[in-house]
PQR file of N, CA, C, O and H, with PARSE charges and radii, in Angstrom:
ATOM      1  N   SER A   1       1.941 -27.894  75.606 -0.4000 1.5000
ATOM      2  CA  SER A   1       0.844 -26.526  75.570 -0.0000 2.0000
ATOM      3  C   SER A   1       0.688 -25.853  77.021  0.5500 1.7000
ATOM      4  O   SER A   1       0.067 -24.790  76.983 -0.5500 1.4000
ATOM      5  N   ALA A   2       1.118 -26.248  78.266 -0.4000 1.5000
ATOM      6  CA  ALA A   2       1.160 -26.026  79.582 -0.0000 2.0000
ATOM      7  C   ALA A   2       2.217 -24.625  79.611  0.5500 1.7000
ATOM      8  O   ALA A   2       2.132 -23.463  80.008 -0.5500 1.4000
ATOM      9  H   ALA A   2       1.622 -27.111  78.297  0.4000 1.0000
ATOM     10  N   HIS A   3       3.259 -25.495  78.934 -0.4000 1.5000
ATOM     11  CA  HIS A   3       4.515 -24.182  79.102 -0.0000 2.0000
ATOM     12  C   HIS A   3       4.294 -22.716  77.796  0.5500 1.7000
ATOM     13  O   HIS A   3       4.747 -21.587  77.985 -0.5500 1.4000
ATOM     14  H   HIS A   3       3.329 -26.439  78.612  0.4000 1.0000
ATOM     15  N   ILE A   4       3.489 -23.157  76.519 -0.4000 1.5000
ATOM     16  CA  ILE A   4       2.959 -21.759  75.814 -0.0000 2.0000
ATOM     17  C   ILE A   4       1.903 -20.920  76.790  0.5500 1.7000
ATOM     18  O   ILE A   4       1.965 -19.695  76.895 -0.5500 1.4000
ATOM     19  H   ILE A   4       3.121 -24.074  76.365  0.4000 1.0000
ATOM     20  N   SER A   5       1.095 -21.598  77.371 -0.4000 1.5000
ATOM     21  CA  SER A   5       0.079 -21.082  78.317 -0.0000 2.0000
ATOM     22  C   SER A   5       0.922 -19.979  78.972  0.5500 1.7000
ATOM     23  O   SER A   5       0.967 -18.807  78.598 -0.5500 1.4000
ATOM     24  H   SER A   5       1.045 -22.593  77.286  0.4000 1.0000
ATOM     25  N   MET A   6       1.680 -20.604  80.153 -0.4000 1.5000
ATOM     26  CA  MET A   6       2.638 -19.814  81.029 -0.0000 2.0000
ATOM     27  C   MET A   6       3.465 -18.661  80.633  0.5500 1.7000
ATOM     28  O   MET A   6       3.532 -17.546  81.149 -0.5500 1.4000
ATOM     29  H   MET A   6       1.644 -21.557  80.457  0.4000 1.0000
ATOM     30  N   ILE A   7       4.152 -19.206  79.497 -0.4000 1.5000
ATOM     31  CA  ILE A   7       5.003 -17.886  78.884 -0.0000 2.0000
ATOM     32  C   ILE A   7       3.889 -16.650  78.121  0.5500 1.7000
ATOM     33  O   ILE A   7       4.057 -15.452  77.889 -0.5500 1.4000
ATOM     34  H   ILE A   7       4.098 -20.112  79.078  0.4000 1.0000
ATOM     35  N   ASP A   8       2.828 -17.495  77.902 -0.4000 1.5000
ATOM     36  CA  ASP A   8       1.986 -16.155  77.430 -0.0000 2.0000
ATOM     37  C   ASP A   8       1.382 -15.161  78.865  0.5500 1.7000
ATOM     38  O   ASP A   8       1.334 -13.931  78.882 -0.5500 1.4000
ATOM     39  H   ASP A   8       2.692 -18.468  78.091  0.4000 1.0000
ATOM     40  N   ALA A   9       1.033 -15.939  79.807 -0.4000 1.5000
ATOM     41  CA  ALA A   9       0.321 -15.005  80.796 -0.0000 2.0000
ATOM     42  C   ALA A   9       1.786 -14.418  81.183  0.5500 1.7000
ATOM     43  O   ALA A   9       1.806 -13.188  81.224 -0.5500 1.4000
ATOM     44  H   ALA A   9       1.072 -16.938  79.793  0.4000 1.0000
ATOM     45  N   LEU A  10       2.760 -14.931  81.413 -0.4000 1.5000
ATOM     46  CA  LEU A  10       3.815 -14.211  81.779 -0.0000 2.0000
ATOM     47  C   LEU A  10       4.376 -12.879  80.938  0.5500 1.7000
ATOM     48  O   LEU A  10       5.046 -11.960  81.409 -0.5500 1.4000
ATOM     49  H   LEU A  10       2.744 -15.930  81.380  0.4000 1.0000
ATOM     50  N   MET A  11       3.868 -13.047  79.429 -0.4000 1.5000
ATOM     51  CA  MET A  11       4.277 -11.806  78.769 -0.0000 2.0000
ATOM     52  C   MET A  11       3.191 -10.620  78.625  0.5500 1.7000
ATOM     53  O   MET A  11       3.210  -9.530  78.053 -0.5500 1.4000
ATOM     54  H   MET A  11       3.323 -13.793  79.046  0.4000 1.0000
ATOM     55  N   MET A  12       2.112 -11.407  79.500 -0.4000 1.5000
ATOM     56  CA  MET A  12       0.854 -10.000  79.343 -0.0000 2.0000
ATOM     57  C   MET A  12       0.826  -9.882  80.714  0.5500 1.7000
ATOM     58  O   MET A  12      -0.014  -9.039  81.030 -0.5500 1.4000
ATOM     59  H   MET A  12       2.097 -12.293  79.964  0.4000 1.0000
ATOM     60  N   ALA A  13       1.219 -10.221  81.381 -0.4000 1.5000
ATOM     61  CA  ALA A  13       1.711  -9.720  82.986 -0.0000 2.0000
ATOM     62  C   ALA A  13       2.436  -8.395  82.928  0.5500 1.7000
ATOM     63  O   ALA A  13       2.113  -7.290  83.362 -0.5500 1.4000
ATOM     64  H   ALA A  13       1.901 -10.905  81.125  0.4000 1.0000
ATOM     65  N   TYR A  14       3.758  -8.910  82.116 -0.4000 1.5000
ATOM     66  CA  TYR A  14       4.817  -7.629  81.917 -0.0000 2.0000
ATOM     67  C   TYR A  14       4.385  -6.438  81.021  0.5500 1.7000
ATOM     68  O   TYR A  14       4.729  -5.289  81.297 -0.5500 1.4000
ATOM     69  H   TYR A  14       4.021  -9.808  81.764  0.4000 1.0000
ATOM     70  N   THR A  15       3.624  -6.741  79.940 -0.4000 1.5000
ATOM     71  CA  THR A  15       3.150  -5.861  79.060 -0.0000 2.0000
ATOM     72  C   THR A  15       1.848  -4.702  79.918  0.5500 1.7000
ATOM     73  O   THR A  15       1.553  -3.531  79.679 -0.5500 1.4000
ATOM     74  H   THR A  15       3.345  -7.675  79.716  0.4000 1.0000
ATOM     75  N   VAL A  16       1.446  -5.453  80.712 -0.4000 1.5000
ATOM     76  CA  VAL A  16       0.364  -4.677  81.648 -0.0000 2.0000
ATOM     77  C   VAL A  16       1.188  -3.909  82.861  0.5500 1.7000
ATOM     78  O   VAL A  16       0.486  -3.077  83.435 -0.5500 1.4000
ATOM     79  H   VAL A  16       1.685  -6.404  80.907  0.4000 1.0000
ATOM     80  N   GLU A  17       2.272  -4.002  83.263 -0.4000 1.5000
ATOM     81  CA  GLU A  17       3.215  -3.680  83.967 -0.0000 2.0000
ATOM     82  C   GLU A  17       3.771  -2.380  83.272  0.5500 1.7000
ATOM     83  O   GLU A  17       3.838  -1.260  83.779 -0.5500 1.4000
ATOM     84  H   GLU A  17       2.842  -4.678  82.796  0.4000 1.0000
ATOM     85  N   MET A  18       4.228  -2.833  81.770 -0.4000 1.5000
ATOM     86  CA  MET A  18       5.230  -1.835  81.085 -0.0000 2.0000
ATOM     87  C   MET A  18       4.322  -0.712  80.308  0.5500 1.7000
ATOM     88  O   MET A  18       4.628   0.474  80.183 -0.5500 1.4000
ATOM     89  H   MET A  18       4.174  -3.743  81.359  0.4000 1.0000
ATOM     90  N   ILE A  19       3.261  -1.282  79.865 -0.4000 1.5000
ATOM     91  CA  ILE A  19       2.306  -0.467  78.908 -0.0000 2.0000
ATOM     92  C   ILE A  19       1.112  -0.281  79.182  0.5500 1.7000
ATOM     93  O   ILE A  19       0.268  -1.139  79.441 -0.5500 1.4000
ATOM     94  H   ILE A  19       3.013  -2.245  79.966  0.4000 1.0000
ATOM     95  N   SER A  20       0.954   1.213  79.120 -0.4000 1.5000
ATOM     96  CA  SER A  20      -0.807   1.326  79.034 -0.0000 2.0000
ATOM     97  C   SER A  20      -1.191   2.505  77.875  0.5500 1.7000
ATOM     98  O   SER A  20      -0.378   3.203  77.269 -0.5500 1.4000
ATOM     99  H   SER A  20       1.640   1.909  78.910  0.4000 1.0000
ATOM    100  N   ILE A  21      -2.627   2.519  77.749 -0.4000 1.5000
ATOM    101  CA  ILE A  21      -2.656   3.387  76.375 -0.0000 2.0000
ATOM    102  C   ILE A  21      -2.482   4.454  76.536  0.5500 1.7000
ATOM    103  O   ILE A  21      -2.356   5.100  75.495 -0.5500 1.4000
ATOM    104  H   ILE A  21      -3.287   1.952  78.241  0.4000 1.0000
ATOM    105  N   GLU A  22      -2.358   5.377  78.093 -0.4000 1.5000
ATOM    106  CA  GLU A  22      -1.997   6.610  78.058 -0.0000 2.0000
ATOM    107  C   GLU A  22      -0.555   6.932  77.763  0.5500 1.7000
ATOM    108  O   GLU A  22      -0.169   8.053  77.433 -0.5500 1.4000
ATOM    109  H   GLU A  22      -2.461   4.853  78.939  0.4000 1.0000
ATOM    110  N   LYS A  23       0.149   5.962  77.892 -0.4000 1.5000
ATOM    111  CA  LYS A  23       1.706   6.137  77.551 -0.0000 2.0000
ATOM    112  C   LYS A  23       1.893   6.035  76.006  0.5500 1.7000
ATOM    113  O   LYS A  23       2.685   6.681  75.320 -0.5500 1.4000
ATOM    114  H   LYS A  23      -0.165   5.051  78.160  0.4000 1.0000
ATOM    115  N   VAL A  24       0.970   5.058  75.588 -0.4000 1.5000
ATOM    116  CA  VAL A  24       1.259   5.195  74.167 -0.0000 2.0000
ATOM    117  C   VAL A  24       0.610   6.293  73.489  0.5500 1.7000
ATOM    118  O   VAL A  24       1.074   6.823  72.479 -0.5500 1.4000
ATOM    119  H   VAL A  24       0.327   4.533  76.145  0.4000 1.0000
ATOM    120  N   VAL A  25      -0.571   6.661  74.110 -0.4000 1.5000
ATOM    121  CA  VAL A  25      -1.028   7.869  73.245 -0.0000 2.0000
ATOM    122  C   VAL A  25      -0.112   8.970  73.576  0.5500 1.7000
ATOM    123  O   VAL A  25      -0.417   9.881  72.806 -0.5500 1.4000
ATOM    124  H   VAL A  25      -0.947   6.230  74.931  0.4000 1.0000
ATOM    125  N   ALA A  26       1.073   9.432  74.500 -0.4000 1.5000
ATOM    126  CA  ALA A  26       1.418  10.221  74.660 -0.0000 2.0000
ATOM    127  C   ALA A  26       2.400  10.108  73.932  0.5500 1.7000
ATOM    128  O   ALA A  26       2.814  11.121  73.367 -0.5500 1.4000
ATOM    129  H   ALA A  26       1.321   8.692  75.125  0.4000 1.0000
ATOM    130  N   SER A  27       2.891   9.167  73.782 -0.4000 1.5000
ATOM    131  CA  SER A  27       3.807   8.995  72.836 -0.0000 2.0000
ATOM    132  C   SER A  27       4.176   8.683  71.083  0.5500 1.7000
ATOM    133  O   SER A  27       5.123   8.568  70.306 -0.5500 1.4000
ATOM    134  H   SER A  27       2.555   8.344  74.241  0.4000 1.0000
ATOM    135  N   VAL A  28       2.697   8.652  71.148 -0.4000 1.5000
ATOM    136  CA  VAL A  28       2.159   9.140  69.187 -0.0000 2.0000
ATOM    137  C   VAL A  28       2.050  10.372  69.302  0.5500 1.7000
ATOM    138  O   VAL A  28       2.323  10.845  68.198 -0.5500 1.4000
ATOM    139  H   VAL A  28       1.928   8.747  71.779  0.4000 1.0000
ATOM    140  N   LYS A  29       1.695  11.533  70.336 -0.4000 1.5000
ATOM    141  CA  LYS A  29       1.638  12.400  70.277 -0.0000 2.0000
ATOM    142  C   LYS A  29       2.560  13.280  69.613  0.5500 1.7000
ATOM    143  O   LYS A  29       2.240  14.160  68.814 -0.5500 1.4000
ATOM    144  H   LYS A  29       1.473  11.149  71.232  0.4000 1.0000
ATOM    145  N   ARG A  30       3.855  12.961  70.031 -0.4000 1.5000
ATOM    146  CA  ARG A  30       5.153  13.429  70.179 -0.0000 2.0000
ATOM    147  C   ARG A  30       5.745  13.175  68.611  0.5500 1.7000
ATOM    148  O   ARG A  30       6.775  13.674  68.156 -0.5500 1.4000
ATOM    149  H   ARG A  30       4.115  12.245  70.680  0.4000 1.0000
ATOM    150  N   PHE A  31       5.049  12.495  68.088 -0.4000 1.5000
ATOM    151  CA  PHE A  31       5.363  12.363  66.540 -0.0000 2.0000
ATOM    152  C   PHE A  31       4.382  12.115  65.414  0.5500 1.7000
ATOM    153  O   PHE A  31       4.769  11.721  64.314 -0.5500 1.4000
ATOM    154  H   PHE A  31       4.213  12.089  68.458  0.4000 1.0000
ATOM    155  N   SER A  32       3.056  12.358  65.705 -0.4000 1.5000
ATOM    156  CA  SER A  32       2.058  12.272  64.778 -0.0000 2.0000
ATOM    157  C   SER A  32       1.033  12.661  65.217  0.5500 1.7000
ATOM    158  O   SER A  32       0.766  12.590  66.417 -0.5500 1.4000
ATOM    159  H   SER A  32       2.742  12.678  66.599  0.4000 1.0000
ATOM    160  N   THR A  33       0.166  13.205  64.235 -0.4000 1.5000
ATOM    161  CA  THR A  33      -1.380  13.536  64.398 -0.0000 2.0000
ATOM    162  C   THR A  33      -2.359  12.346  64.668  0.5500 1.7000
ATOM    163  O   THR A  33      -2.139  11.206  64.261 -0.5500 1.4000
ATOM    164  H   THR A  33       0.383  13.263  63.261  0.4000 1.0000
ATOM    165  N   PHE A  34      -3.412  12.699  65.359 -0.4000 1.5000
ATOM    166  CA  PHE A  34      -4.637  11.560  65.223 -0.0000 2.0000
ATOM    167  C   PHE A  34      -5.991  12.090  65.418  0.5500 1.7000
ATOM    168  O   PHE A  34      -6.112  13.272  65.740 -0.5500 1.4000
ATOM    169  H   PHE A  34      -3.591  13.626  65.690  0.4000 1.0000
ATOM    170  N   SER A  35      -6.955  11.394  65.267 -0.4000 1.5000
ATOM    171  CA  SER A  35      -8.130  12.128  65.786 -0.0000 2.0000
ATOM    172  C   SER A  35      -8.496  11.214  66.997  0.5500 1.7000
ATOM    173  O   SER A  35      -8.870  10.067  66.753 -0.5500 1.4000
ATOM    174  H   SER A  35      -6.856  10.434  65.005  0.4000 1.0000
ATOM    175  N   ALA A  36      -8.416  11.625  68.214 -0.4000 1.5000
ATOM    176  CA  ALA A  36      -8.988  11.311  69.246 -0.0000 2.0000
ATOM    177  C   ALA A  36     -10.410  10.121  69.332  0.5500 1.7000
ATOM    178  O   ALA A  36     -10.514   8.985  69.793 -0.5500 1.4000
ATOM    179  H   ALA A  36      -8.112  12.557  68.412  0.4000 1.0000
ATOM    180  N   SER A  37     -11.320  11.017  68.666 -0.4000 1.5000
ATOM    181  CA  SER A  37     -12.954  10.788  68.306 -0.0000 2.0000
ATOM    182  C   SER A  37     -12.790   9.227  67.676  0.5500 1.7000
ATOM    183  O   SER A  37     -13.470   8.248  67.983 -0.5500 1.4000
ATOM    184  H   SER A  37     -11.235  11.940  68.291  0.4000 1.0000
ATOM    185  N   LYS A  38     -11.919   9.278  66.912 -0.4000 1.5000
ATOM    186  CA  LYS A  38     -12.041   7.784  65.759 -0.0000 2.0000
ATOM    187  C   LYS A  38     -10.909   6.935  65.930  0.5500 1.7000
ATOM    188  O   LYS A  38     -11.191   5.794  65.564 -0.5500 1.4000
ATOM    189  H   LYS A  38     -11.366  10.073  66.663  0.4000 1.0000
ATOM    190  N   GLU A  39      -9.524   7.063  66.419 -0.4000 1.5000
ATOM    191  CA  GLU A  39      -8.532   6.516  66.641 -0.0000 2.0000
ATOM    192  C   GLU A  39      -8.003   5.925  67.590  0.5500 1.7000
ATOM    193  O   GLU A  39      -7.177   5.016  67.505 -0.5500 1.4000
ATOM    194  H   GLU A  39      -9.294   7.989  66.717  0.4000 1.0000
ATOM    195  N   LEU A  40      -8.587   6.559  68.871 -0.4000 1.5000
ATOM    196  CA  LEU A  40      -7.818   6.297  70.464 -0.0000 2.0000
ATOM    197  C   LEU A  40      -8.288   4.671  70.604  0.5500 1.7000
ATOM    198  O   LEU A  40      -9.351   4.126  70.306 -0.5500 1.4000
ATOM    199  H   LEU A  40      -9.258   7.298  68.940  0.4000 1.0000
ATOM    200  N   PRO A  41      -7.152   4.184  71.132 -0.5600 1.5000
ATOM    201  CA  PRO A  41      -7.213   2.617  71.553  0.2800 2.0000
ATOM    202  C   PRO A  41      -7.941   2.273  72.710  0.5500 1.7000
ATOM    203  O   PRO A  41      -7.800   2.924  73.745 -0.5500 1.4000
ATOM    204  N   PHE A  42      -8.653   1.377  72.637 -0.4000 1.5000
ATOM    205  CA  PHE A  42      -9.624   0.849  73.437 -0.0000 2.0000
ATOM    206  C   PHE A  42      -9.095  -0.249  74.589  0.5500 1.7000
ATOM    207  O   PHE A  42      -9.761  -0.566  75.574 -0.5500 1.4000
ATOM    208  H   PHE A  42      -8.768   0.849  71.796  0.4000 1.0000
ATOM    209  N   ASP A  43      -7.887  -0.715  74.295 -0.4000 1.5000
ATOM    210  CA  ASP A  43      -7.596  -1.956  74.657 -0.0000 2.0000
ATOM    211  C   ASP A  43      -5.665  -1.948  74.786  0.5500 1.7000
ATOM    212  O   ASP A  43      -5.012  -1.169  74.091 -0.5500 1.4000
ATOM    213  H   ASP A  43      -7.346  -0.457  73.495  0.4000 1.0000
ATOM    214  N   LEU A  44      -5.304  -2.474  75.314 -0.4000 1.5000
ATOM    215  CA  LEU A  44      -3.946  -2.733  75.247 -0.0000 2.0000
ATOM    216  C   LEU A  44      -3.209  -3.307  73.969  0.5500 1.7000
ATOM    217  O   LEU A  44      -2.205  -2.863  73.412 -0.5500 1.4000
ATOM    218  H   LEU A  44      -5.834  -3.107  75.878  0.4000 1.0000
ATOM    219  N   GLU A  45      -3.893  -4.291  73.690 -0.4000 1.5000
ATOM    220  CA  GLU A  45      -3.579  -4.913  72.229 -0.0000 2.0000
ATOM    221  C   GLU A  45      -3.537  -3.711  71.151  0.5500 1.7000
ATOM    222  O   GLU A  45      -2.570  -3.380  70.465 -0.5500 1.4000
ATOM    223  H   GLU A  45      -4.709  -4.652  74.143  0.4000 1.0000
ATOM    224  N   ASP A  46      -4.893  -3.112  71.176 -0.4000 1.5000
ATOM    225  CA  ASP A  46      -5.368  -1.900  70.022 -0.0000 2.0000
ATOM    226  C   ASP A  46      -4.037  -0.698  70.525  0.5500 1.7000
ATOM    227  O   ASP A  46      -3.530  -0.161  69.540 -0.5500 1.4000
ATOM    228  H   ASP A  46      -5.678  -3.380  71.733  0.4000 1.0000
ATOM    229  N   ALA A  47      -3.611  -0.368  71.502 -0.4000 1.5000
ATOM    230  CA  ALA A  47      -2.935   0.166  71.686 -0.0000 2.0000
ATOM    231  C   ALA A  47      -1.691   0.279  70.910  0.5500 1.7000
ATOM    232  O   ALA A  47      -1.162   1.273  70.413 -0.5500 1.4000
ATOM    233  H   ALA A  47      -4.023  -0.805  72.302  0.4000 1.0000
ATOM    234  N   MET A  48      -1.297  -1.110  70.914 -0.4000 1.5000
ATOM    235  CA  MET A  48       0.145  -1.587  70.574 -0.0000 2.0000
ATOM    236  C   MET A  48      -0.068  -1.471  69.052  0.5500 1.7000
ATOM    237  O   MET A  48       0.715  -0.742  68.444 -0.5500 1.4000
ATOM    238  H   MET A  48      -1.727  -1.918  71.317  0.4000 1.0000
ATOM    239  N   VAL A  49      -1.024  -2.098  68.377 -0.4000 1.5000
ATOM    240  CA  VAL A  49      -1.439  -1.824  66.950 -0.0000 2.0000
ATOM    241  C   VAL A  49      -1.553  -0.513  66.157  0.5500 1.7000
ATOM    242  O   VAL A  49      -1.168  -0.253  65.017 -0.5500 1.4000
ATOM    243  H   VAL A  49      -1.660  -2.691  68.870  0.4000 1.0000
ATOM    244  N   PHE A  50      -2.324   0.406  67.266 -0.4000 1.5000
ATOM    245  CA  PHE A  50      -2.284   2.054  67.073 -0.0000 2.0000
ATOM    246  C   PHE A  50      -0.534   2.451  66.852  0.5500 1.7000
ATOM    247  O   PHE A  50      -0.009   2.938  65.850 -0.5500 1.4000
ATOM    248  H   PHE A  50      -2.636   0.195  68.192  0.4000 1.0000
ATOM    249  N   TRP A  51       0.159   2.025  68.249 -0.4000 1.5000
ATOM    250  CA  TRP A  51       1.567   2.612  68.099 -0.0000 2.0000
ATOM    251  C   TRP A  51       2.640   2.137  66.678  0.5500 1.7000
ATOM    252  O   TRP A  51       3.616   2.669  66.149 -0.5500 1.4000
ATOM    253  H   TRP A  51      -0.267   1.629  69.063  0.4000 1.0000
ATOM    254  N   ILE A  52       1.847   0.841  66.423 -0.4000 1.5000
ATOM    255  CA  ILE A  52       3.193   0.500  65.273 -0.0000 2.0000
ATOM    256  C   ILE A  52       2.488   0.893  63.601  0.5500 1.7000
ATOM    257  O   ILE A  52       3.051   1.076  62.521 -0.5500 1.4000
ATOM    258  H   ILE A  52       1.054   0.409  66.852  0.4000 1.0000
ATOM    259  N   ASN A  53       1.432   0.908  63.887 -0.4000 1.5000
ATOM    260  CA  ASN A  53       0.419   1.580  62.378 -0.0000 2.0000
ATOM    261  C   ASN A  53       1.113   3.452  62.153  0.5500 1.7000
ATOM    262  O   ASN A  53       1.405   3.939  61.061 -0.5500 1.4000
ATOM    263  H   ASN A  53       0.975   0.760  64.764  0.4000 1.0000
ATOM    264  N   LYS A  54       1.204   4.037  63.255 -0.4000 1.5000
ATOM    265  CA  LYS A  54       1.637   5.712  63.426 -0.0000 2.0000
ATOM    266  C   LYS A  54       3.095   5.805  63.038  0.5500 1.7000
ATOM    267  O   LYS A  54       3.650   6.635  62.317 -0.5500 1.4000
ATOM    268  H   LYS A  54       0.967   3.641  64.142  0.4000 1.0000
ATOM    269  N   VAL A  55       3.636   4.655  63.750 -0.4000 1.5000
ATOM    270  CA  VAL A  55       5.388   4.542  63.511 -0.0000 2.0000
ATOM    271  C   VAL A  55       5.498   4.411  61.953  0.5500 1.7000
ATOM    272  O   VAL A  55       5.820   5.379  61.264 -0.5500 1.4000
ATOM    273  H   VAL A  55       3.185   3.981  64.335  0.4000 1.0000
ATOM    274  N   LEU A  56       5.239   3.264  61.459 -0.4000 1.5000
ATOM    275  CA  LEU A  56       5.230   2.708  60.210 -0.0000 2.0000
ATOM    276  C   LEU A  56       4.862   3.800  58.836  0.5500 1.7000
ATOM    277  O   LEU A  56       5.478   3.818  57.770 -0.5500 1.4000
ATOM    278  H   LEU A  56       4.978   2.478  62.019  0.4000 1.0000
ATOM    279  N   THR A  57       3.366   4.909  59.320 -0.4000 1.5000
ATOM    280  CA  THR A  57       3.031   6.009  58.431 -0.0000 2.0000
ATOM    281  C   THR A  57       4.193   6.809  58.624  0.5500 1.7000
ATOM    282  O   THR A  57       4.831   7.233  57.660 -0.5500 1.4000
ATOM    283  H   THR A  57       2.866   4.894  60.186  0.4000 1.0000
ATOM    284  N   ASP A  58       4.538   7.063  59.902 -0.4000 1.5000
ATOM    285  CA  ASP A  58       5.441   7.771  59.730 -0.0000 2.0000
ATOM    286  C   ASP A  58       6.584   7.959  59.176  0.5500 1.7000
ATOM    287  O   ASP A  58       6.999   9.041  58.760 -0.5500 1.4000
ATOM    288  H   ASP A  58       4.019   6.718  60.685  0.4000 1.0000
ATOM    289  N   LEU A  59       7.259   6.716  59.137 -0.4000 1.5000
ATOM    290  CA  LEU A  59       8.588   6.372  59.018 -0.0000 2.0000
ATOM    291  C   LEU A  59       8.380   6.527  57.177  0.5500 1.7000
ATOM    292  O   LEU A  59       9.181   7.221  56.550 -0.5500 1.4000
ATOM    293  H   LEU A  59       6.923   5.837  59.475  0.4000 1.0000
ATOM    294  N   SER A  60       7.274   5.827  56.489 -0.4000 1.5000
ATOM    295  CA  SER A  60       6.769   5.672  55.068 -0.0000 2.0000
ATOM    296  C   SER A  60       7.017   7.502  54.799  0.5500 1.7000
ATOM    297  O   SER A  60       7.924   7.699  53.990 -0.5500 1.4000
ATOM    298  H   SER A  60       6.623   5.264  56.998  0.4000 1.0000
ATOM    299  N   ARG A  61       6.596   8.339  55.149 -0.4000 1.5000
ATOM    300  CA  ARG A  61       6.264   9.708  55.017 -0.0000 2.0000
ATOM    301  C   ARG A  61       7.325  10.160  55.244  0.5500 1.7000
ATOM    302  O   ARG A  61       7.381  11.303  54.789 -0.5500 1.4000
ATOM    303  H   ARG A  61       5.859   8.179  55.806  0.4000 1.0000
ATOM    304  N   ASN A  62       8.271   9.846  55.746 -0.4000 1.5000
ATOM    305  CA  ASN A  62       9.954  10.870  55.793 -0.0000 2.0000
ATOM    306  C   ASN A  62      10.524   9.971  55.304  0.5500 1.7000
ATOM    307  O   ASN A  62      11.682  10.377  55.409 -0.5500 1.4000
ATOM    308  H   ASN A  62       8.225   8.918  56.116  0.4000 1.0000
ATOM    309  N   THR A  63      10.596   8.887  54.764 -0.4000 1.5000
ATOM    310  CA  THR A  63      11.615   8.106  53.594 -0.0000 2.0000
ATOM    311  C   THR A  63      10.862   8.099  52.529  0.5500 1.7000
ATOM    312  O   THR A  63      11.316   7.361  51.655 -0.5500 1.4000
ATOM    313  H   THR A  63       9.656   8.557  54.678  0.4000 1.0000
ATOM    314  N   ALA A  64       9.647   8.763  52.187 -0.4000 1.5000
ATOM    315  CA  ALA A  64       9.482   9.159  50.542 -0.0000 2.0000
ATOM    316  C   ALA A  64       9.801  10.544  50.267  0.5500 1.7000
ATOM    317  O   ALA A  64       9.545  10.948  49.133 -0.5500 1.4000
ATOM    318  H   ALA A  64       9.278   9.363  52.897  0.4000 1.0000
ATOM    319  N   GLY A  65      10.327  11.364  51.122 -0.4000 1.5000
ATOM    320  CA  GLY A  65      10.392  12.713  50.874 -0.0000 2.0000
ATOM    321  C   GLY A  65      11.965  12.990  50.521  0.5500 1.7000
ATOM    322  O   GLY A  65      12.518  13.911  49.919 -0.5500 1.4000
ATOM    323  H   GLY A  65      10.536  11.036  52.043  0.4000 1.0000
ATOM    324  N   HIS A  66      12.414  11.892  51.104 -0.4000 1.5000
ATOM    325  CA  HIS A  66      14.353  11.339  50.970 -0.0000 2.0000
ATOM    326  C   HIS A  66      14.720  10.749  49.667  0.5500 1.7000
ATOM    327  O   HIS A  66      15.874  10.372  49.462 -0.5500 1.4000
ATOM    328  H   HIS A  66      11.965  11.144  51.593  0.4000 1.0000
TER
END
């Protein structure tokens, strides 16, 4: 239990250092459009889910045409 808590804390610290909402939004803007008033992520977890959803949507759209 203590080891899992430690690993979780280390992963979160790394994530906070490497990822920001601004970086995620800038990345998504390179390949997709979105409504900032409706879809803008509000925290890091939401930003990661936002990025994953946009990537999957873009992949689905691109593979459907091929």
